Backbone as CSV, one residue per row, in Angstrom:
resi,resn,N_x,N_y,N_z,CA_x,CA_y,CA_z,C_x,C_y,C_z
1,MET,47.629,56.974,153.709,48.995,56.522,153.667,49.027,55.086,153.174
2,SER,50.122,54.753,152.544,50.326,53.369,152.130,51.823,53.085,152.109
3,GLY,52.146,51.843,152.338,53.525,51.378,152.236,53.531,50.123,151.399
4,GLY,54.634,49.853,150.757,54.654,48.688,149.888,56.008,48.048,149.780
5,GLY,56.140,47.223,148.781,57.346,46.438,148.577,58.574,47.233,148.207
6,ASP,58.393,48.476,147.782,59.554,49.296,147.416,60.132,50.044,148.614
7,GLY,59.506,49.920,149.791,60.014,50.564,150.996,59.621,52.024,151.145
8,VAL,58.838,52.562,150.216,58.429,53.965,150.250,57.037,54.070,150.875
9,ILE,56.859,55.060,151.762,55.560,55.358,152.352,54.991,56.546,151.588
10,ARG,53.767,56.384,151.087,53.146,57.434,150.276,51.912,58.002,150.976
11,PHE,51.688,59.313,150.749,50.536,60.020,151.293,49.585,60.345,150.149
12,TRP,48.279,60.157,150.403,47.265,60.327,149.375,46.126,61.196,149.906
13,ALA,45.375,61.781,148.980,44.165,62.525,149.334,43.143,62.346,148.221
14,PHE,41.876,62.526,148.585,40.829,62.517,147.571,40.855,63.855,146.838
15,ASP,40.763,63.811,145.546,40.754,65.003,144.711,39.312,65.310,144.340
16,SER,38.704,66.291,145.018,37.284,66.604,144.795,37.027,67.127,143.388
17,SER,38.044,67.661,142.736,37.852,68.167,141.375,37.842,67.047,140.334
18,SER,38.201,65.844,140.740,38.242,64.707,139.802,37.302,63.589,140.239
19,GLU,36.131,63.967,140.723,35.114,63.005,141.123,35.603,61.985,142.143
20,GLY,36.418,62.439,143.088,36.857,61.571,144.169,38.067,60.712,143.873
21,ALA,38.720,60.948,142.747,39.946,60.192,142.455,41.003,60.544,143.504
22,ILE,41.966,59.678,143.690,43.018,59.977,144.653,44.202,60.628,143.939
23,LYS,44.909,61.467,144.689,46.113,62.095,144.156,47.225,61.967,145.182
24,ALA,48.437,61.856,144.698,49.608,61.725,145.572,49.946,63.075,146.184
25,LEU,50.232,63.061,147.490,50.608,64.285,148.195,52.098,64.347,148.503
26,GLY,52.721,63.215,148.625,54.142,63.176,148.971,54.534,61.787,149.400
27,HIS,55.775,61.641,149.863,56.258,60.328,150.280,57.405,60.456,151.274
28,LEU,57.671,59.367,151.957,58.830,59.222,152.842,59.677,58.096,152.277
29,ASP,60.950,58.365,152.124,61.861,57.385,151.538,63.182,57.469,152.290
30,ASP,63.680,56.330,152.747,64.928,56.337,153.517,66.173,56.315,152.632
31,GLY,66.000,56.341,151.328,67.126,56.467,150.420,67.860,55.188,150.085
32,ARG,67.357,54.062,150.515,68.017,52.806,150.175,67.864,52.523,148.682
33,ASP,68.894,51.922,148.118,68.812,51.538,146.711,67.753,50.472,146.498
34,VAL,67.685,49.542,147.435,66.691,48.472,147.369,65.794,48.609,148.586
35,GLY,64.511,48.842,148.351,63.574,49.018,149.461,63.256,47.704,150.144
36,GLU,63.007,47.791,151.430,62.513,46.650,152.193,61.050,46.920,152.481
37,SER,60.219,45.952,152.244,58.774,46.125,152.314,58.305,46.740,153.625
38,VAL,57.396,47.706,153.513,56.706,48.289,154.656,55.432,47.475,154.854
39,LEU,55.293,46.838,156.023,54.173,45.938,156.282,53.079,46.562,157.131
40,THR,53.413,47.576,157.933,52.430,48.233,158.780,52.862,49.669,159.036
41,ILE,51.881,50.540,159.213,52.127,51.959,159.479,51.225,52.363,160.633
42,SER,51.766,53.174,161.559,50.967,53.643,162.684,51.409,55.053,163.053
43,LEU,50.448,55.901,163.411,50.724,57.286,163.784,50.638,57.465,165.286
44,ASP,51.533,58.302,165.813,51.485,58.718,167.208,51.861,60.192,167.237
45,GLY,50.866,61.064,167.232,51.121,62.505,167.173,51.763,62.888,165.858
46,ASN,52.909,63.563,165.925,53.631,63.992,164.722,54.640,62.963,164.250
47,PHE,54.568,61.770,164.791,55.520,60.729,164.417,54.809,59.575,163.723
48,LEU,55.450,59.045,162.713,54.945,57.891,161.998,55.917,56.740,162.236
49,TYR,55.384,55.589,162.585,56.174,54.381,162.804,55.843,53.411,161.679
50,SER,56.871,52.818,161.100,56.636,51.816,160.056,57.322,50.518,160.447
51,GLY,56.557,49.427,160.363,57.086,48.095,160.617,57.456,47.459,159.292
52,ARG,58.616,46.825,159.262,59.140,46.313,158.005,59.545,44.849,158.126
53,VAL,60.013,44.328,157.021,60.493,42.948,157.013,61.735,42.820,157.888
54,GLU,61.983,41.603,158.323,63.158,41.253,159.134,63.253,42.041,160.433
55,GLY,62.091,42.487,160.965,62.046,43.048,162.308,62.412,44.502,162.459
56,GLU,62.469,45.250,161.394,62.879,46.651,161.484,61.684,47.565,161.728
57,ILE,61.895,48.566,162.598,60.924,49.625,162.832,61.611,50.950,162.559
58,ASN,60.961,51.795,161.770,61.481,53.131,161.491,60.578,54.162,162.133
59,VAL,61.180,55.225,162.660,60.438,56.324,163.266,60.706,57.573,162.436
60,TRP,59.614,58.179,161.923,59.696,59.352,161.059,59.083,60.563,161.744
61,ASP,59.700,61.728,161.565,59.118,62.999,161.985,58.316,63.527,160.799
62,LEU,56.995,63.656,160.964,56.147,64.060,159.851,56.287,65.537,159.489
63,GLU,56.716,66.365,160.431,56.912,67.785,160.117,58.112,67.990,159.205
64,THR,59.192,67.282,159.477,60.422,67.465,158.692,60.598,66.396,157.618
65,LYS,59.772,65.348,157.669,59.874,64.187,156.762,61.245,63.511,156.852
66,GLN,61.806,63.523,158.052,63.112,62.917,158.301,62.973,61.610,159.058
67,LEU,63.810,60.647,158.690,63.905,59.396,159.434,64.708,59.676,160.695
68,LEU,64.084,59.473,161.860,64.739,59.774,163.134,65.499,58.587,163.706
69,ARG,64.934,57.393,163.502,65.535,56.231,164.154,65.148,54.957,163.439
70,MET,66.094,54.015,163.409,65.849,52.664,162.914,66.141,51.702,164.051
71,MET,65.169,50.819,164.344,65.333,49.827,165.409,65.082,48.450,164.817
72,ARG,65.634,47.436,165.458,65.381,46.065,165.034,65.141,45.210,166.283
73,PRO,63.938,45.355,166.888,63.651,44.612,168.116,63.322,43.142,167.883
74,HIS,63.045,42.768,166.639,62.672,41.401,166.283,63.578,40.921,165.160
75,GLY,63.634,39.624,164.997,64.274,39.044,163.835,63.254,38.622,162.796
76,HIS,61.969,38.881,163.106,60.873,38.483,162.220,60.117,39.723,161.745
77,ASP,59.415,39.593,160.648,58.659,40.698,160.069,57.713,41.320,161.096
78,ILE,57.664,42.668,161.129,56.764,43.393,162.022,55.419,43.547,161.311
79,LEU,54.366,42.977,161.904,53.056,42.984,161.268,52.086,43.994,161.864
80,SER,52.355,44.459,163.098,51.442,45.393,163.744,52.202,46.239,164.758
81,LEU,51.829,47.524,164.836,52.382,48.443,165.825,51.226,49.086,166.582
82,SER,51.400,49.265,167.906,50.374,49.875,168.728,51.043,50.700,169.818
83,PHE,50.321,51.657,170.385,50.867,52.549,171.395,50.005,52.524,172.639
84,GLY,50.655,52.649,173.800,49.923,52.724,175.054,50.857,52.969,176.214
85,GLY,50.472,53.871,177.099,51.259,54.142,178.296,52.669,54.624,178.017
86,GLY,52.870,55.286,176.893,54.199,55.781,176.545,55.093,54.741,175.895
87,TYR,54.545,53.596,175.542,55.325,52.514,174.933,54.847,52.222,173.514
88,VAL,55.744,51.643,172.751,55.404,51.128,171.425,55.437,49.608,171.516
89,PHE,54.372,48.973,171.057,54.284,47.522,171.042,54.392,47.056,169.603
90,ALA,55.298,46.124,169.354,55.506,45.599,168.005,55.216,44.108,167.994
91,ALA,54.253,43.712,167.169,53.902,42.299,167.026,54.561,41.768,165.760
92,ALA,55.176,40.593,165.885,55.950,40.034,164.776,55.303,38.774,164.208
93,LEU,55.809,38.370,163.075,55.308,37.204,162.344,55.338,35.933,163.189
94,ASP,56.294,35.821,164.096,56.416,34.615,164.908,55.445,34.575,166.092
95,GLY,54.578,35.605,166.228,53.599,35.658,167.304,54.062,36.368,168.550
96,SER,55.292,36.832,168.580,55.803,37.516,169.762,55.508,39.009,169.700
97,VAL,55.495,39.644,170.876,55.301,41.093,170.980,56.452,41.654,171.799
98,THR,57.037,42.730,171.293,58.128,43.412,171.988,57.665,44.807,172.363
99,VAL,58.072,45.260,173.546,57.745,46.623,174.009,58.961,47.490,173.800
């Protein structure tokens, strides 16, 4: 998986028929005209969480490829996401962590 400045999350695989080259498998896109950079991606079961600029976190259902929820727990860029004890921890550019 990868995320970038266009706001799209892409899925990749190694293509054994092409000497290990990578090939695109699909993508997740929230449909915005202008993407906001995806800075971090983390998986928890069938859900993908993406941390973005300006404190936004998106929750995706990987089975349906649907955006389930958009949250903004921070006013600063989300640089890391982690899971534990049924909680999502989001670390931001300003050094703070929100549960």
